[in-house]
C-alpha positions in Angstrom: -18.3 36.8 19.3 -21.9 35.8 19.3 -22.7 38.3 21.9 -20.9 41.1 19.8 -22.9 39.9 16.6 -26.2 40.2 18.7 -25.2 43.9 19.5 -24.6 44.7 16.0 -27.9 43.3 15.0 -29.7 45.5 17.5 -27.3 48.6 16.2 -28.6 47.6 12.8 -32.2 47.6 13.7 -31.6 51.0 15.6 -30.1 52.5 12.5 -32.8 51.3 10.2 -35.4 53.0 12.5 -33.4 56.4 12.2 -33.3 56.1 8.4 -36.8 55.1 7.9 -37.9 58.1 10.1 -35.8 60.3 7.9 -36.8 59.0 4.6 -40.6 59.2 5.7 -40.3 62.8 7.1 -37.0 64.9 6.5 -35.5 64.1 3.4 -37.3 66.4 1.1 -37.0 69.4 3.5 -34.4 72.2 3.0 -33.4 71.9 6.6 -30.0 70.8 5.5 -28.0 71.5 8.6 -30.8 69.9 10.8 -31.0 66.8 8.6 -27.1 66.4 8.9 -27.3 66.7 12.5 -30.2 64.2 12.7 -28.3 61.7 10.8 -25.0 62.1 12.7 -27.0 61.7 16.1 -29.0 58.8 14.7 -25.7 56.9 13.8 -24.2 57.6 17.1 -27.2 56.7 19.0 -27.8 53.5 17.2 -24.4 52.3 18.7 -25.2 53.7 22.1 -29.0 52.7 22.8 -28.3 48.8 22.5 -25.5 49.2 25.2 -27.8 51.6 27.9 -30.2 48.5 28.5 -32.3 51.0 30.8 -34.6 48.8 32.7 -38.3 50.1 32.2 -39.4 47.2 34.5 -37.5 47.0 37.8 -36.5 43.2 37.9 -34.4 41.5 40.4 -33.3 37.9 41.3 -33.3 36.6 44.9 -29.8 37.3 46.4 -29.1 33.9 47.2 -29.6 32.8 43.4 -27.9 35.9 42.2 -24.8 35.1 44.3 -24.7 31.2 43.5 -24.2 31.2 39.8 -20.6 31.5 38.7 -20.4 30.7 35.1 -17.3 28.5 34.1 -16.7 28.2 30.3 -16.2 24.6 29.8 -15.7 23.9 26.1 -14.3 26.2 23.4 -16.4 26.8 20.3 -13.5 26.9 18.1 -14.0 24.3 15.5 -16.3 24.2 12.3 -17.2 20.3 12.6 -17.3 18.3 15.7 -18.2 14.8 16.8 -21.6 15.0 18.4 -22.1 11.5 19.1 -19.3 9.2 20.6 -21.4 6.3 20.2 -22.7 6.5 16.6 -20.0 9.0 15.1 -22.6 11.5 14.1 -20.9 14.6 12.9 -22.8 17.9 12.5 -22.1 21.5 11.1 -21.5 24.4 13.5 -23.4 27.3 11.9 -22.3 29.8 14.8 -18.6 29.4 13.2 -19.7 29.7 9.8 -22.0 33.0 10.5 -18.8 34.5 12.3 -16.7 33.5 9.3 -18.9 35.1 6.6 -19.2 38.4 9.0 -15.6 38.7 9.2 -15.1 38.1 5.4 -17.4 40.9 4.8 -15.5 43.2 7.0 -12.2 42.4 5.8 -13.4 42.9 2.1 -14.9 46.3 2.9 -11.7 47.3 4.9 -9.3 46.4 2.2 -11.6 48.3 -0.4 -11.6 51.5 1.7 -7.8 51.0 2.4 -6.9 50.6 -1.3 -9.0 53.5 -2.2 -7.1 55.8 0.3 -4.0 54.6 -1.4 -5.2 55.4 -4.9 -5.7 59.1 -3.7 -2.5 59.3 -1.8 -0.6 58.1 -4.9 -2.6 60.8 -7.0 -1.6 63.4 -4.6 2.2 62.5 -4.8 2.0 62.5 -8.6 0.5 65.9 -8.7 1.3 69.6 -8.6 0.3 71.2 -5.3 -0.3 74.9 -4.3 -1.9 76.3 -1.1 -4.9 78.5 -0.9 -4.8 79.7 2.7 -4.8 76.6 4.8 -6.1 74.2 2.1 -3.9 72.3 -0.5 -5.1 72.6 -4.1 -4.1 69.4 -5.8 -4.0 69.5 -9.7 -4.5 66.2 -11.2 -5.5 64.4 -14.5 -8.9 63.4 -12.9 -12.1 64.8 -14.7 -13.8 65.1 -11.4 -13.1 67.8 -8.8 -13.3 66.4 -5.1 -12.2 67.1 -1.5 -10.5 64.7 0.7 -9.8 65.9 4.4 -8.2 69.4 4.0 -7.2 68.8 0.3 -8.9 69.9 -3.0 -8.2 67.6 -6.1 -9.1 69.7 -9.3 -8.5 68.8 -13.0 -5.5 70.6 -14.2 -7.7 72.8 -16.6 -10.4 73.7 -14.0 -10.5 77.3 -13.1 -14.1 77.9 -12.2 -14.3 79.6 -8.9 -17.7 78.2 -8.0 -16.4 74.8 -8.2 -13.4 75.5 -5.8 -15.8 77.3 -3.5 -18.1 74.3 -3.4 -15.2 72.1 -2.4 -14.1 74.6 0.3 -17.5 74.5 1.9 -17.0 70.7 2.4 -13.7 71.3 4.2 -14.8 74.2 6.1 -18.1 72.5 7.4 -15.8 69.4 8.3 -18.0 66.9 6.1 -14.8 64.5 6.3 -15.5 63.8 9.7 -19.0 62.5 9.0 -17.6 60.6 6.0 -15.3 58.6 8.4 -18.0 57.8 10.8 -20.2 56.5 8.1 -17.5 54.3 6.4 -16.6 52.9 9.9 -20.5 52.0 10.4 -20.7 50.6 6.8 -17.7 48.3 7.5 -19.1 47.0 10.7 -23.0 46.9 9.4 -22.5 45.6 5.9 -25.1 43.1 6.2 -27.5 45.7 6.4 -28.4 47.5 3.1 -30.0 50.3 5.0 -26.4 51.5 6.1 -25.6 52.1 2.6 -28.5 54.2 2.0 -27.9 55.9 5.4 -24.6 56.9 4.0 -25.8 58.1 0.8 -28.2 60.4 2.6 -25.6 62.0 4.8 -23.5 62.5 1.6 -26.5 64.1 -0.1 -26.9 66.6 2.7 -23.3 67.5 2.5 -23.9 68.4 -1.2 -26.9 70.5 -0.5 -25.0 72.4 2.2 -21.9 73.0 -0.1 -24.4 74.3 -2.9 -26.2 76.4 -0.5 -22.9 77.9 0.7 -21.8 78.6 -3.0 -25.1 80.3 -3.7 -24.8 82.6 -0.5 -21.5 84.0 -1.9 -23.2 86.4 -4.4 -23.3 83.6 -7.2 -26.4 83.4 -9.2 -28.0 80.1 -9.4 -28.3 80.1 -13.1 -24.5 80.4 -13.5 -24.0 77.7 -10.8 -26.3 75.3 -12.6 -24.5 75.7 -15.9 -21.2 75.0 -14.4 -22.8 71.7 -13.0 -24.5 70.7 -16.1 -21.3 71.3 -18.1 -19.7 68.3 -16.4 -22.3 65.8 -15.5 -20.3 62.7 -15.1 -19.0 60.8 -12.1 -15.8 58.8 -11.5 -15.5 56.7 -8.4 -12.4 57.8 -6.2 -13.5 56.3 -2.8 -15.7 56.5 -0.1 -14.0 59.2 1.9 -14.2 61.9 -0.7 -16.7 64.8 -1.4 -17.5 65.0 -5.3 -18.5 68.0 -7.2 -20.4 66.0 -9.8 -22.6 63.4 -8.5 -25.1 60.9 -9.8 -27.5 62.6 -7.2 -27.2 66.1 -9.4 -30.9 66.0 -10.2 -31.8 66.1 -6.7 -29.3 68.7 -5.8 -30.8 70.9 -8.7 -34.4 70.2 -7.4 -33.3 71.5 -3.9 -31.5 74.5 -5.2 -34.6 75.7 -7.1 -37.1 74.7 -4.5 -38.8 76.8 -2.1 -37.4 76.8 1.4 -39.5 74.7 3.7 -41.8 76.3 6.1 -40.5 76.5 9.7 -43.8 75.0 10.8 -42.5 71.7 9.7 -39.6 71.9 12.2 -42.1 70.3 14.8 -41.7 67.0 12.7 -38.2 66.7 13.9 -39.6 66.0 17.5 -40.8 62.6 16.4 -37.3 61.5 17.1 -38.1 61.5 20.9 -40.9 59.0 20.9 -38.7 56.8 18.4 -35.7 56.9 20.7 -38.1 56.0 23.7 -39.3 53.2 21.7 -36.0 51.7 20.8 -34.8 52.1 24.7 -37.8 50.3 25.6 -37.2 47.6 23.0 -33.8 47.0 24.1 -34.8 47.3 28.0 -33.6 44.0 29.8 -37.2 42.8 30.6 -39.2 39.6 29.6 -36.8 37.2 27.9 -33.6 38.3 28.9 -34.1 39.7 32.3 -34.8 38.1 35.8 -37.9 38.9 37.7 -38.5 39.1 41.8 -40.1 35.8 43.0 -42.8 36.2 45.6 -43.4 33.8 48.6 -46.5 32.7 47.0 -44.9 31.6 43.6 -42.4 29.0 45.1 -44.2 25.6 44.4 -44.9 22.6 46.6 -41.7 21.2 48.0 -43.1 17.6 47.3 -43.1 18.2 43.7 -39.9 20.5 43.4 -36.9 18.3 44.1 -35.2 17.4 40.6 -35.8 13.9 39.8 -36.0 13.2 36.0 -33.6 13.5 33.2 -33.8 16.9 31.5 -33.4 15.4 28.2 -35.0 12.1 27.1 -32.8 9.2 27.9 -33.4 7.7 24.3 -32.1 11.2 22.7 -28.7 11.1 24.8 -25.7 10.2 22.7 -23.0 10.9 25.4 -22.7 11.8 28.9 -19.8 13.7 30.5 -20.0 13.5 34.3 -19.3 15.5 37.7 -15.7 15.6 38.8 -12.2 16.4 37.9 -11.4 16.5 34.2 -9.3 18.1 31.4 -10.7 21.3 30.1 -10.7 20.9 26.2 -10.2 24.8 26.1 -7.2 25.4 28.6 -6.0 21.8 28.4 -5.7 22.0 32.0 -7.4 19.9 34.8 -10.2 21.5 36.7 -13.2 20.2 38.7 -16.5 20.0 36.5 -19.4 21.2 38.7 -22.1 19.9 36.2 -22.8 17.3 33.8 -22.9 17.5 30.1 -25.5 15.8 28.2 -24.9 15.4 24.4 -27.9 15.2 22.2 -28.9 16.1 18.6 -29.6 20.0 18.1 -32.9 20.8 18.9 -33.9 18.1 21.3 -36.5 19.3 23.8 -35.2 20.1 27.4 -37.7 19.5 30.3 -37.9 20.9 34.0 -36.8 17.9 36.0 -39.2 19.3 38.9 -41.8 22.0 39.2 -40.3 25.5 39.7 -40.3 29.2 38.7 -38.1 30.6 35.9 -35.8 33.0 37.6 -33.6 33.8 34.6 -33.8 33.2 30.7 -30.9 35.0 28.9 -29.8 35.1 25.4 -26.1 35.2 24.2 -24.3 35.4 27.5 -20.7 35.1 27.1 -19.3 31.7 27.7 -22.7 29.8 28.4 -24.7 31.1 25.5 -28.5 30.9 26.0 -29.1 29.7 29.4 -32.0 29.2 32.1 -32.2 29.2 35.8 -35.0 27.7 37.5 -35.8 27.9 41.4 -37.7 24.8 42.5 -38.0 25.7 46.2 -35.9 27.5 49.0 -33.4 24.6 48.7 -33.2 23.5 45.1 -32.3 25.3 41.8 -31.4 24.0 38.5 -29.2 25.7 35.6 -29.1 24.9 31.9 -26.7 26.3 29.3 -25.6 26.4 25.8 -29.4 26.2 24.6 -30.5 26.6 21.1 -33.6 28.3 22.1 -35.7 29.2 25.0 -39.2 28.4 25.4 -39.9 30.3 28.9 -39.6 33.7 30.3 -38.6 34.9 33.8 -41.8 34.4 36.2 -43.1 31.6 34.5 -44.4 28.7 36.9 -43.3 25.4 35.7 -44.8 21.9 36.0 -42.5 18.9 36.2 -41.6 17.6 32.8 -42.7 21.0 30.9 -40.5 21.9 27.8 -38.4 24.9 28.8 -35.9 25.0 25.7 -34.0 23.0 23.1 -30.6 21.6 23.2 -27.8 23.6 21.3 -24.3 24.7 20.9 -24.3 28.6 21.9 -21.5 30.3 23.6 -18.2 28.3 24.3 -19.1 25.0 23.0 -17.7 22.6 20.7 -21.0 20.6 20.0 -24.6 20.2 20.7 -25.0 19.5 24.1 -26.9 20.5 27.5 -24.7 22.0 30.4 -26.7 20.9 33.7 -26.2 22.1 37.1 -28.0 21.4 40.3 -27.8 23.7 43.4 -28.8 22.7 46.8 -28.9 25.6 49.6 -26.8 27.6 47.0 -24.0 25.2 46.5 -23.6 23.0 43.4 -24.0 19.2 43.9 -23.6 16.4 41.7 -26.8 16.3 39.2 -26.4 12.6 38.9 -27.5 12.2 42.4 -31.0 13.7 41.2 -31.4 11.4 38.2 -33.4 8.1 38.2 -31.3 5.2 38.7 
């Protein structure tokens, strides 16, 4: 779940970048179709770019290190409060679970709001007179505001203005309802980012510009069309998946209808999207803090100082110790061999390198193990640290014995603040207790 929330944060940042470029450069131009296409592509790319993870820097881990790491989820992160200190009975709050609960509550709230708005429209349809205009259904209702919903046009019973009907038909012909579905889904998923609501409103506004332009190309005079708009300047909310004729944005629509067409020389500004996409791809590329780096022969430190020999967490900070060997997995409730030691300590406690070495991997929000670090000490020894709250090093860093590499946390599948610590000898996991001072 944490990995998914991290992905949504990256999506949110991408969407914000696309919107800011639109707001700064494009929204006042009369290239309505181009603006619509830009906003739709920006929405889709915002969900795609964080997945691509194109490596701008070629990075690799040594084969022996890559093959020896097999992640084993050992503790579930499924309770809000957990006993962190068996000796002193300290209880701490699991902020990860709270964050997940808040996010899910937001999704559920918006989903039901959208669901009930659709139910309200369906009920309105079932209680109204319907007749067909070609392949479009005209629904005569008691509402005072005309709007389109999928392939239906909802009109007040006394509304006969052909320009209004043509406006709503333009929404249907141009498939604006497909755009609305995409933006509503994005709004539900990214509700925590206020930019997504501005994005949705901007796309809807382009729909109105396009429908207005369609009416005015059908031999209707601008003056008559403006009069029909101003006669009913009001707005009644019917739901997010509808296209209204009378909008609170009517002032902007009038400005665009009476504005001179934007010169084609400004089309070149839309090419700014290319460097922006490149920047986003670069920003989410698997480099630096969440990638791995080739380790040359000259970077492996002196073997005399590279055998793990100290506690990775200060002994006075340790509140509980779960050692190597067979035990019941608190997640599966089945017995399994634990190829590590778990060191319980207060969240934020410093973790240090037990020997000199080189950071091979430092990854965030990996499934199961959360934030983790892998250190290669020499050709024989490597150590692995999981569930970290934060990471203080990056791949390629040469470490001294006792140097701080991160902080104890409870990321990934974990019931409380602790360090999952593994020692590898010649690519095989060995008992870490054998490498602790007696």
